[in-house]
C-alpha positions as CSV (number, residue, x, y, z in Angstrom):
1,X,-37.9,-37.6,50.2
2,X,-34.7,-36.1,51.5
3,X,-31.4,-37.2,50.1
4,X,-28.3,-37.4,52.2
5,X,-25.3,-37.9,50.0
6,X,-23.6,-41.1,51.0
7,X,-19.9,-41.6,52.0
8,X,-19.4,-37.9,52.9
9,X,-18.1,-36.2,56.1
10,X,-19.8,-33.2,57.8
11,X,-18.7,-30.0,56.2
12,X,-21.5,-27.7,57.5
13,X,-19.1,-25.3,59.1
14,X,-16.7,-25.2,56.2
15,X,-19.3,-24.9,53.5
16,X,-20.3,-21.4,54.6
17,X,-16.9,-20.2,55.7
18,X,-15.0,-20.0,52.4
19,X,-12.7,-22.8,53.5
20,X,-14.2,-25.4,51.1
21,X,-11.2,-25.0,48.8
22,X,-9.0,-26.6,51.3
23,X,-11.3,-29.6,51.8
24,X,-10.4,-32.7,49.9
25,X,-13.1,-34.0,47.5
26,X,-13.5,-37.2,49.5
27,X,-14.6,-35.2,52.6
28,X,-17.3,-33.2,50.7
29,X,-20.7,-33.0,52.2
30,X,-23.5,-31.0,50.6
31,X,-26.7,-29.5,52.0
32,X,-29.8,-31.8,52.4
33,X,-31.4,-32.0,48.9
34,X,-35.1,-32.8,48.4
35,X,-37.9,-31.8,46.1
36,X,-38.4,-28.5,47.8
37,X,-35.1,-27.3,46.3
38,X,-35.5,-29.0,42.9
39,X,-35.1,-25.6,41.1
40,X,-31.8,-24.9,42.8
41,X,-30.6,-28.5,42.1
42,X,-31.5,-28.0,38.4
43,X,-29.6,-24.7,38.3
44,X,-26.6,-26.3,39.9
45,X,-26.6,-29.0,37.3
46,X,-26.6,-26.3,34.7
47,X,-23.6,-24.7,36.4
48,X,-21.9,-28.1,36.3
49,X,-22.5,-28.5,32.6
50,X,-21.4,-24.9,31.7
51,X,-18.2,-25.4,33.6
52,X,-17.5,-28.9,32.1
53,X,-17.9,-30.9,35.3
54,X,-20.8,-32.9,33.8
55,X,-21.9,-33.6,30.3
56,X,-25.0,-32.0,28.9
57,X,-26.2,-35.5,27.8
58,X,-26.0,-36.8,31.4
59,X,-27.9,-33.8,32.8
60,X,-30.5,-32.8,30.3
61,X,-33.3,-35.3,31.1
62,X,-32.8,-35.0,34.9
63,X,-32.7,-31.2,34.9
64,X,-35.8,-30.9,32.8
65,X,-37.8,-33.3,35.0
66,X,-36.7,-31.4,38.1
67,X,-37.9,-28.1,36.6
68,X,-41.3,-29.7,35.9
69,X,-41.7,-30.0,39.7
70,X,-41.0,-26.3,40.4
71,X,-43.3,-23.5,39.6
72,X,-41.3,-20.5,38.5
73,X,-38.0,-22.4,38.7
74,X,-37.4,-21.4,42.3
75,X,-33.7,-21.1,43.1
76,X,-32.6,-22.0,39.6
77,X,-30.6,-18.7,39.2
78,X,-28.6,-19.2,42.4
79,X,-27.8,-22.8,41.5
80,X,-26.8,-21.7,38.0
81,X,-24.4,-19.2,39.6
82,X,-22.8,-22.1,41.6
83,X,-24.6,-21.7,44.9
84,X,-26.2,-25.0,46.0
85,X,-28.9,-24.4,48.7
86,X,-30.4,-27.3,50.6
87,X,-33.7,-27.7,52.3
88,X,-31.9,-27.5,55.6
89,X,-31.0,-23.9,54.8
90,X,-27.3,-24.7,54.4
91,X,-25.4,-23.6,51.3
92,X,-22.4,-24.7,49.4
93,X,-20.6,-22.3,47.1
94,X,-19.1,-24.3,44.2
95,X,-17.2,-21.3,42.9
96,X,-15.2,-21.1,46.1
97,X,-14.1,-24.8,45.9
98,X,-11.2,-26.4,44.1
99,X,-11.8,-28.0,40.7
100,X,-11.7,-31.5,42.2
101,X,-14.2,-30.6,44.9
102,X,-16.5,-28.9,42.3
103,X,-16.3,-32.1,40.1
104,X,-17.2,-34.3,43.0
105,X,-20.0,-32.1,44.1
106,X,-21.5,-32.0,40.6
107,X,-21.4,-35.8,40.5
108,X,-23.1,-36.0,43.9
109,X,-25.8,-33.5,42.9
110,X,-26.5,-35.4,39.8
111,X,-26.9,-38.6,41.8
112,X,-29.2,-36.9,44.3
113,X,-31.2,-35.4,41.5
114,X,-31.7,-38.8,39.8
115,X,-33.2,-40.1,43.1
116,X,-35.7,-37.2,43.3
117,X,-37.3,-37.7,39.9
């Protein structure tokens, strides 16, 4: 199952250009997320918790269940470093975005993760 995050505009060009910081949170679009990138999603959730964009309580069960699907935690380290990678090959660097954009992205990733487990 692929998850396209609802209510978001195309940001494919900006996501890789370093311009994400100038994009309002309402216009955020993330890479396509599915079970093939579950490790990266779990790592991204960890990034969101460590940077106080999501609570540990909200993330813990979801993250653990995602990691059960991934042998060797593929992509976890990149996600934990703030680089969200989709199954479509697109990436979104959370570190290069504004705080509001990072918060919105974290909420969207958590929602997508919940639909994958």
